C-alpha positions in Angstrom: 184.1 89.9 -59.2 187.0 87.7 -58.6 185.5 84.2 -58.8 182.1 82.4 -59.3 181.7 80.3 -56.2 179.0 77.6 -56.0 177.7 75.2 -53.3 175.8 72.2 -54.5 174.7 69.0 -52.7 173.3 66.1 -54.8 170.0 65.0 -53.2 166.5 64.0 -54.2 165.0 67.4 -53.5 164.2 70.2 -55.9 166.3 72.6 -53.8 169.4 72.3 -51.6 167.2 72.3 -48.5 164.3 70.1 -49.5 166.1 66.7 -50.1 165.6 63.7 -47.9 168.5 61.6 -49.1 171.7 62.0 -51.2 171.8 60.8 -54.8 174.7 60.0 -57.0 176.4 62.8 -58.9 175.3 61.2 -62.2 171.6 61.0 -61.1 171.8 64.7 -60.2 173.7 65.6 -63.4 176.4 67.3 -61.4 178.6 67.6 -64.5 175.8 69.3 -66.5 174.8 71.6 -63.7 178.4 72.8 -63.2 179.0 73.0 -66.9 176.2 75.7 -67.0 178.2 77.8 -64.6 181.4 77.3 -66.7 179.5 78.3 -69.9 178.1 81.4 -68.2 181.6 82.3 -67.1 183.0 81.7 -70.5 180.4 84.0 -72.1 180.2 86.8 -69.6 183.2 86.7 -67.4 186.1 85.2 -69.3 189.3 84.9 -67.2 187.4 84.3 -63.9 187.5 81.0 -62.2 184.5 78.8 -61.3 184.8 77.1 -57.9 182.5 74.7 -56.0 183.5 75.0 -52.4 180.8 72.8 -50.8 179.5 69.4 -51.9 179.4 66.0 -50.3 177.5 63.4 -48.4 176.9 62.4 -44.8 177.3 58.9 -43.4 174.8 59.1 -40.5 171.9 56.7 -41.4 169.3 59.3 -40.6 170.8 62.4 -42.2 168.8 64.0 -45.0 172.1 64.4 -47.0 173.3 60.8 -46.4 174.9 58.5 -48.9 172.7 55.4 -48.4 174.0 51.9 -48.0 173.4 50.2 -51.3 173.5 46.4 -51.8 176.7 45.2 -50.1 178.2 48.7 -49.9 178.0 50.5 -46.5 177.1 54.2 -46.3 180.8 55.0 -45.8 181.7 53.1 -49.0 178.9 54.8 -51.0 180.1 58.2 -49.6 183.6 57.4 -50.8 182.5 56.3 -54.3 180.2 59.3 -54.8 182.8 61.8 -53.6 185.3 60.4 -56.2 182.6 60.4 -58.9 181.7 64.0 -57.9 185.3 65.1 -58.3 185.4 63.4 -61.7 182.2 65.2 -62.8 183.5 68.5 -61.7 186.8 68.0 -63.6 184.8 67.0 -66.7 182.7 70.2 -66.3 185.9 72.2 -66.3 185.4 73.6 -62.8 188.6 75.3 -61.7 188.5 74.4 -58.1 186.5 71.8 -56.1 186.4 71.5 -52.3 184.1 69.0 -50.6 182.5 69.8 -47.3 184.3 69.0 -45.0 187.5 67.5 -43.7 186.2 66.1 -40.3 183.0 64.9 -38.9 181.6 67.1 -36.1 179.5 64.4 -34.3 179.1 60.8 -35.4 175.9 60.4 -33.4 174.1 63.5 -34.8 171.8 63.0 -37.7 171.9 66.8 -38.5 172.9 67.6 -42.0 176.7 67.9 -42.4 177.6 66.4 -39.0 179.0 63.3 -40.6 180.2 64.6 -44.0 183.9 64.5 -43.3 186.7 62.4 -44.7 187.9 61.7 -41.1 186.2 61.1 -37.8 186.0 63.5 -34.9 188.7 64.6 -32.4 187.1 62.3 -29.8 188.0 59.3 -31.9 191.4 60.6 -32.9 190.5 61.9 -36.4 190.6 58.5 -37.9 190.4 58.3 -41.7 187.1 57.1 -43.1 187.0 55.1 -46.4 186.4 58.3 -48.3 189.8 59.6 -47.1 191.5 56.8 -48.9 189.4 57.1 -52.0 189.9 60.8 -52.4 193.6 60.6 -51.5 194.1 57.9 -54.2 192.2 59.9 -56.8 194.3 63.0 -56.0 197.6 61.2 -56.3 196.8 59.0 -59.3 195.6 62.0 -61.3 198.2 64.5 -60.1 199.1 67.1 -62.8 196.4 65.7 -65.1 193.4 67.5 -66.5 190.2 66.1 -68.0 190.5 65.5 -71.7 187.4 63.7 -72.9 184.7 61.1 -72.3 185.4 58.0 -74.3 182.4 56.0 -75.6 182.2 52.6 -74.1 179.3 51.2 -76.0 177.5 50.6 -72.8 175.4 53.3 -71.0 176.3 51.8 -67.7 180.1 52.1 -68.2 181.7 55.6 -68.3 185.3 56.3 -69.3 187.0 59.6 -68.7 190.5 60.3 -70.2 192.8 62.6 -68.3 196.1 63.9 -69.8 199.2 65.0 -68.0 200.0 68.7 -68.2 203.7 68.2 -68.7 204.4 64.7 -70.0 202.9 62.8 -72.9 200.9 60.4 -70.7 197.2 59.7 -70.0 195.1 58.0 -67.5 191.6 56.4 -67.9 189.0 56.3 -65.2 186.3 53.7 -65.7 183.2 53.2 -63.6 179.5 52.4 -63.6 177.4 55.6 -63.1 174.6 53.8 -61.4 173.6 54.5 -57.8 
């Protein structure tokens, strides 16, 4: 065994294939679910890495893995928010590697699961970045060389604060958001 590799899609089903809509990573307890794999690894396979190599949300309004439009936020905006929050949950769970599925859409008109889960559009539209591209790109660059340190109590259950520390410098960053859908 070289690595523990997991796929997990946050949805309202009781299995990865029974969902009818995507849900936020907090509603699905993505952090807690992945922390169980990390705990298993720590107990039985110390020194091995835990990877999640598939997670994400579609933007087609009829996909069963879609990020729904919520309030004034479009499906693409919710996809972007939930992907960033998924990466934060995975970092807090101490997952070693996280790769969302996938870089590009395959067909913007196809409601089939995963056809619109990309960070960029299809080749037919010139691989244009979606909102999620910019959100994930910003997260990656702002937290470069940082690791999750702790969750800071905010005094409000609808405000979460994660502290990240730099691996080489004596600096920190704080990420603050509302874990509501």
